[in-house]
N, C-alpha and C positions, 0 to 999 in steps of 0.2 A: 504493499499499498504506500503510494507516494505521501509525502507529507502533506501536500494540499489537499488531497482526496480525504485525508483523515483529520485535518483541521475544524471542520464543521462538527463531525462527530465528537471530536476532542472537546470544543468548547461546550458543547451542551452537556456532555457527561462531566466536566470539570466543574461547570456551574451547580449542577444537581448535587455533585459529592461534596461541595463547599471547598472553599480554598483555605490551605493552611498557611501558616507563617512562613516568611521568607526562609528557604533553606530546609524546609520540612517536606523533603520530596516524596517519601514514602506515602504520605498521606493522600497524594495526588496520583497515585500509580494505578494503571490499568494494564496489567501484565508484568508489573515489577520490573521495569527497566530502571536500572539503577545510574544515577548521573553525579559526577562529581568533578573537581578540578577545573571549574568553569572560570575562565581568565580572558578579559579583553586586553590586547596589546601588552601581552606579557604580565598582567596584573596591574599596570599603570592606570591612571586616569586617562581620557582620551583628550588629549591637548591639540586643538586646531588652528592653525594660523588663518591666513586670508586665503589660502589657496586650498585645493583638494587634498585630502588625505585618506588613505585607506588603511584600516586596522585589522587584524585578524582577531577572532575569537574562537576559542577551542573548548572542549570538555570531553571526559572520559565517561563513556557509557558502556553498559553490562548487561547481558541478557543470556540465559541459557541457549537461545536460539541464534545467538550473534545478533549484530546490529546493521541495519540497512541505511538508516538516515537519522538525521538530526536537524534541529532548528533552533535559531537565536532571534530574539526581537527585542529591541529597545523600546520602552513605552511608558506613558505618563497617563495615569487614570485613578479612579478610587480603588481602595483596597477591595479585593472580591471580584473586580472586574476580569474580563478575558481579552487579553491583547489582540486575539483574532477577531473578536465580535464588538466590544465595548473598550473604547479607549478614548483619551482626549487628544493625544498624538503619539506617533510612534515611528520608529526607524526600522525598516527590514533589511536584510543582508543582500548582497548582490546574488545570492543562490536562491533567493527566496521562492521563486518559480521552478526551481531545480533541485538537485540532491546536493547535500553537503559533501564536503571531501572527507571521507571516513576511512582511516586505516587501521586494519584489524592488527591487534597486539597479540590476540590469542583466539580461539574459537568462540569465545563468549564477548570478548572486550574490545572495543574500538575508540580510538581518538578521533573525533570529528571537528572538523574546521568550517568556519565560514568567513568572509570578509565583508566589511562595512565601508563604503565610500562616502565621506562627508563632504558635501560641495557647497562652500559659502556663497559662491555665484549662482546658486541655485535654489535648493530648499532650505538651507541652514540659515537661521537668524539669531540674533542676540537673544532672543527670548528662549532658545532652545539650550542655552547654557545652564548648567546644573546638573541634579542628581535624576538618574533614569532607573526606572526598573528592568531587570533583564528576565525575560521569558525564555525558558528552556525546554526542549521537546525532543525526545529521543523514540524512535521507532525501532522495533525488533524484526528480525526476518520472519517472525510468525505474525507479523502484523499488530501485535499489542505495543503498547505504548506507555509512556510516562509523560506528563506535562507538568511543570512547575511555573506558574505564572509570574511568581515573584521569587525567583530563585535566589536572586541576589541583586545588588545595585551597583552602577558605574556612574562616573561623571563624565559630562561634556564640558571642556574649559576652553576658555578664550587665551591664547598664547600671550604670554607676558614678556615685557621688556622693562629693564632698569638701568639707568646710567649714573656715574658719579663723577664728579669733577671737584679736586680740593685746590684751593689757590689762596694766596699767591704762591708761587714756586720760584725760588725758595723763599721760606719765610724765616724772620728772625725769632729765635727762642723767646717765648713769652708773649709774642705777637698774637695776633687774631687771624684765624683760619677760617675761610667761608667754604662750606661744603655745599654744592648744589647736585641737582640730579632730577631725572623725570621716570615716573612710573607710567607705562602704557600698556594697552592690550589690544588685541585682535578685535576689530569691530566687522563682525559679519554682514552687518546693513550696508556699510559703505566700502567694505573691501580696503581698509587701510587700518593704521593703528592711531588710536585716540587715549588722551591722558585719562588716567583712573584718579578720579577724586575721592577725597574724603577718607583716604586709607592710611593706617598707621604703619610706618616704615622705620625700621631701626638704622640708626647710624652706628657703624661698627669700626673699630681700629685694630689694626695689628702692627704691633712693633717690628721694627726692621730686625732681621735675624731669628725671629720666632715664626711660628705657624699657626697660631691661634688667634682668631677675632675675639674682642670683647665689645659688647653693645654700651653705648656711651649714653645715648638719648633717643627717644622715639619722637619723629615728627610727623605730622600728618599732611597728605598731599593737598595741594591746592585744588581749584575748581578744574584745572587744566592738566593736573597730574604732576605739577613741578614740586620739587623740595628745595629747601634752603635753610641753613642754620650756620651758626658760628661756634667755634671752640677755639680754646687756648692752644698755641702750638707749643707742645713740651719736648717732644722727641721725634727722630725720623720714624717714618713707618707708613703704612697704607690704610687709606680710608675707603668706606664702601656703604652703600646702602643694601638692607635686607629686607625682603618683604616676605610674610609668612604665607601669603596665599589666602584665597577665599574659596566657596564651594564653586564658583564660576570661573576662576582664575587661578592658576598654578602659582606657587611659591617662586621667587626669583631673587637672585644677588647679582649686584653690579660687580664688574671687575674692579678691583683694588686699585685706587690711585695714589702712587707714592708722592710723598712730600718730603723734601730735605729741609730740615730744621737746623739753622746756623745760628 
């Protein structure tokens, strides 16, 4: 049974059976296909710039009759909904109307993969950034299946950039050093990078000859994403900005800018 032929039956049975909490795959099983090790992009959040990006999702599926197919869907909607029937928004894989790439590791177990291509110049908008539910379906060779509508979650994030510049260079010991920078992120609506406003960013310093940065203060970005602060110049070293990230934007650190204190 191909996955698309199974999906209508799958949706109806899953709703009647009641949907379990994320990760509780066994409660949603029909034929006891076991699902495990599901990861997107190697287990990382999906970080997308202003150009197309393709990522791979994979999972391990086991059934006594062996595995014929699998399916992964990213979706948003109320808990208890079914991403094949009732959802607010969703992304389907490049293999949605075909078979996943399943490689048997034994007579009963296969590792199945699909790819997702995210296109900021087409369907992807800034509103899509954030947390998404991951639906996983496995189909066995005897046409039994398991569906976990909320197996796990992943995040779509807008690529971030952060710069740092410290001056004047060189600076007299005891003088005032000004450190500036800018935090920006991909804008999927305009296909460029725009400043990220109102975000706390740490100013960090690393003394010359050492390997560890220490946080000096926290500064909030301006309406255009810019940063600026002053510090006393005490010793040679590197200054950088460090952003912890949000649900929609990944963490980023600027390259350290060396200042010679004389």
